C-alpha positions in Angstrom: -7.1 8.5 -6.4 -8.6 5.8 -8.5 -11.7 3.8 -7.6 -11.7 0.0 -8.3 -15.0 -1.7 -8.6 -15.5 -5.4 -8.6 -18.0 -6.1 -11.3 -17.5 -9.7 -12.5 -19.8 -11.9 -10.5 -22.7 -14.0 -11.8 -25.4 -12.7 -9.5 -27.4 -15.9 -9.7 -29.6 -15.0 -6.7 -31.2 -12.1 -8.7 -33.0 -14.6 -11.0 -33.5 -14.4 -14.7 -32.3 -10.8 -15.1 -28.6 -11.7 -14.6 -28.9 -14.4 -17.3 -28.7 -11.5 -19.8 -26.6 -9.0 -18.0 -24.0 -8.9 -15.2 -25.2 -8.0 -11.7 -23.7 -4.5 -11.7 -25.9 -3.6 -14.7 -29.1 -4.5 -13.0 -31.0 -1.2 -12.8 -32.3 0.9 -9.9 -34.6 3.4 -11.5 -33.4 3.8 -15.1 -29.7 3.4 -14.2 -27.6 0.3 -13.4 -26.4 0.0 -9.8 -22.8 0.5 -10.9 -23.8 4.0 -12.1 -25.2 4.8 -8.6 -22.0 3.7 -7.0 -19.9 5.8 -9.4 -22.2 8.8 -8.7 -21.5 8.4 -5.0 -17.7 8.5 -5.5 -17.9 11.3 -8.1 -19.9 13.4 -5.7 -16.7 13.5 -3.5 -14.4 14.3 -6.5 -13.3 10.7 -7.4 -13.8 10.4 -11.1 -11.3 7.8 -12.3 -12.7 4.3 -12.3 -11.3 0.8 -12.9 -14.1 -1.6 -13.5 -13.1 -5.3 -13.0 -15.4 -7.1 -15.4 -15.9 -10.8 -15.9 -19.2 -12.4 -16.5 -20.8 -10.6 -19.5 -18.2 -7.8 -19.2 -19.0 -6.7 -22.8 -22.3 -5.4 -21.6 -20.6 -3.0 -19.2 -18.3 -1.9 -22.0 -21.2 -1.3 -24.4 -23.0 0.8 -21.8 -20.1 3.2 -21.2 -19.0 3.4 -24.8 -22.6 4.4 -25.8 -23.3 6.3 -22.6 -24.2 9.6 -24.1 -26.4 8.1 -26.8 -28.2 5.8 -24.3 -29.1 8.8 -22.1 -30.0 11.3 -24.8 -32.4 12.1 -27.6 -30.5 11.4 -30.8 -30.8 11.8 -34.6 -29.2 9.2 -36.8 -28.4 9.9 -40.4 -28.6 6.4 -42.0 -26.9 7.7 -45.2 -23.6 8.2 -43.4 -24.1 6.7 -40.0 -23.6 10.1 -38.2 -25.2 10.4 -34.8 -26.2 13.8 -33.4 -27.2 14.2 -29.8 -30.2 16.6 -29.7 -30.5 16.9 -25.9 -30.0 14.8 -22.8 -33.2 12.8 -22.3 -32.6 12.9 -18.6 -32.4 16.6 -18.4 -35.7 16.8 -16.6 -34.2 14.7 -13.9 -31.2 17.0 -13.6 -28.8 14.2 -14.5 -25.9 14.9 -16.8 -24.7 12.7 -19.7 -21.4 14.6 -19.5 -20.0 13.0 -16.4 -16.4 13.9 -15.6 -15.5 10.2 -15.5 -12.6 8.3 -17.0 -13.5 4.6 -17.0 -11.2 1.7 -17.5 -13.0 -1.6 -18.0 -11.0 -4.8 -17.7 -11.9 -8.3 -18.7 -10.6 -10.2 -15.7 -12.0 -13.5 -16.8 -15.4 -15.1 -16.3 -14.3 -17.5 -13.5 -11.9 -15.3 -11.6 -12.5 -14.7 -7.9 -12.5 -11.4 -6.1 -8.8 -11.4 -5.2 -7.8 -12.6 -8.7 -9.8 -9.8 -10.2 -8.2 -7.2 -8.0 -4.7 -8.3 -9.1 -5.6 -7.1 -12.6 -5.9 -3.6 -11.4 -2.3 -3.4 -10.1 -0.8 -1.9 -13.3 -3.4 0.8 -13.5 -3.3 2.1 -9.9 0.4 3.0 -10.5 1.6 2.1 -7.1 -0.7 4.6 -5.4 -3.4 4.4 -2.8 -6.8 3.4 -4.3 -10.4 3.0 -3.3 -12.1 -0.4 -3.7 -15.7 -1.6 -3.5 -18.2 -4.1 -4.8 -20.5 -3.4 -7.8 -23.7 -4.4 -6.0 -24.1 -2.2 -2.9 -24.9 1.4 -2.2 -24.4 3.6 0.9 -24.3 7.2 2.1 -20.8 6.6 3.6 -18.8 9.8 3.7 -15.8 8.9 1.5 -13.5 11.8 2.7 -14.1 10.9 6.3 -13.3 7.2 5.5 -10.0 8.3 3.9 -9.1 10.5 6.9 -9.8 7.5 9.2 -7.6 5.3 7.1 -4.7 7.8 6.9 -4.8 8.2 10.7 -4.7 4.5 11.3 -1.6 3.9 9.2 -3.0 0.5 8.0 -2.5 -1.0 4.6 -6.3 -1.4 4.1 -9.5 -0.1 5.8 -12.9 -1.6 5.3 -16.2 0.0 5.9 -18.1 -2.0 8.5 -21.9 -1.8 8.6 -24.6 -3.3 10.8 -27.0 -5.6 9.0 -30.7 -5.7 9.7 -31.9 -8.8 11.6 -33.7 -11.5 9.6 -36.7 -11.5 11.9 -38.8 -9.2 14.0 -37.8 -8.9 17.7 -40.6 -9.6 20.2 -40.5 -9.1 23.9 -43.3 -10.3 26.2 -44.3 -10.8 29.9 -44.6 -14.3 31.4 -48.3 -14.4 30.6 -47.6 -13.8 26.9 -48.5 -10.1 26.7 -46.3 -8.4 24.1 -44.4 -5.5 25.6 -42.4 -4.5 22.5 -42.1 -5.4 18.9 -39.4 -4.2 16.5 -39.3 -5.3 12.9 -35.9 -6.6 11.8 -33.8 -4.5 14.3 -30.1 -4.1 13.8 -27.8 -5.9 16.2 -25.6 -3.3 17.8 -22.9 -6.0 18.5 -22.6 -7.3 14.9 -20.6 -5.7 12.1 -20.1 -7.0 8.6 -17.9 -6.1 5.6 -19.8 -3.4 3.6 -17.1 -2.8 1.0 -16.0 0.8 0.4 -12.3 0.0 1.2 -9.3 2.3 1.2 -6.2 0.4 0.1 -2.5 1.0 0.0 -0.5 -0.6 -2.9 1.0 -3.1 -0.3 -2.2 -5.0 -0.3 -1.2 -6.6 -3.7 1.5 -8.4 -1.8 -1.2 -10.2 0.2 -3.1 -11.5 -2.9 -1.8 -14.9 -4.2 -0.8 -14.9 -7.8 -3.8 -16.8 -9.1 -7.2 -16.0 -10.5 -8.7 -18.3 -7.8 -7.6 -15.9 -5.0 -10.6 -14.7 -2.9 -10.1 -11.3 -1.4 -12.3 -12.0 1.6 -10.3 -15.1 2.6 -6.5 -15.3 2.6 -5.7 -11.7 1.8 -7.9 -10.1 4.4 -7.1 -12.8 7.0 -3.4 -12.2 6.6 -3.7 -8.5 6.6 -5.6 -9.0 9.9 -2.9 -11.3 11.2 -0.2 -8.7 10.5 -2.2 -5.8 12.0 -2.7 -4.0 8.7 -6.5 -4.1 8.4 -8.6 -1.3 9.9 -12.4 -1.0 10.3 -14.3 2.2 9.8 -17.7 1.9 11.4 -20.5 3.4 9.3 -23.7 4.0 11.2 -25.7 5.3 8.3 -27.4 3.8 5.3 -26.0 0.7 3.5 -27.9 -1.8 1.3 -26.6 -4.6 -0.8 -28.4 -6.0 -3.9 -28.0 -9.7 -3.4 -31.5 -10.9 -4.0 -34.6 -9.9 -6.0 -36.2 -8.4 -2.8 -33.1 -6.2 -2.4 -33.6 -4.9 -5.9 -37.3 -4.3 -5.3 -36.5 -2.4 -2.0 -33.9 -0.2 -3.6 -36.2 0.6 -6.6 -39.0 1.5 -4.2 -36.7 3.9 -2.3 -35.5 5.5 -5.6 -39.0 5.8 -7.1 -40.4 7.3 -3.9 -37.6 9.9 -3.7 -36.1 8.6 -0.5 -32.9 7.1 -1.6 -30.3 7.8 1.2 -27.4 6.9 -1.1 -28.3 9.8 -3.5 -25.7 12.0 -1.9 -25.1 13.9 -5.1 -28.5 15.5 -4.9 -28.3 17.5 -1.7 -31.8 18.9 -2.3 -33.4 15.4 -1.9 -35.3 15.0 1.3 -35.1 11.6 2.8 -38.2 10.7 4.8 
């Protein structure tokens, strides 16, 4: 089953960094967030990826074409241009440069919208079920369990629903103003949002208008809902987008402190 990753957006809310690279190439630790997403899927045995590039898509292509060189110590013979990989530079971090990945990177156009980009993947999924997500969010969602839920539902598409943190701290007090409880940015147990990590049948392409301007989250998902073909898998675990600079800072802090819940490929990691 192939994994389709939306990776063409501008990412303007991340500031100056996305003026030189696309949002999925913004780094957590020493690796772009798209790498983290691919590691999540690869952990569960999904190693064929279709990356839907747009804005600065050449940066994504360059990264994967030169993946081994970027992540290794190398010797370059300038007399003939020959490159020799001496050892993986990240060996001390137990990360491999020999990932079992096959990566198709498509240029879906700088100004295409999410639905328009997904249409470009149709010839490459070969009429089969596929996985779909955004190139700017990480989670510890159990992909096989998500697929089982989808299969049992019989829907054309299943999205992973997550509970967002509140924007503000929740304070409760007595009538005289004495605070009885305080909770910083609690989750609202009644609210669920689209967290990506979709499972899709090929029929979903019939719901996407034949235009680059199609937005996946509007007409296609609304019409799938109307026809009873959209399911919702509730994920109660970790999920975090990288929409703004603070999100990047938070994710980097988790990674650097060794408490990144999305690092499912490292089962020895202890999340505090």
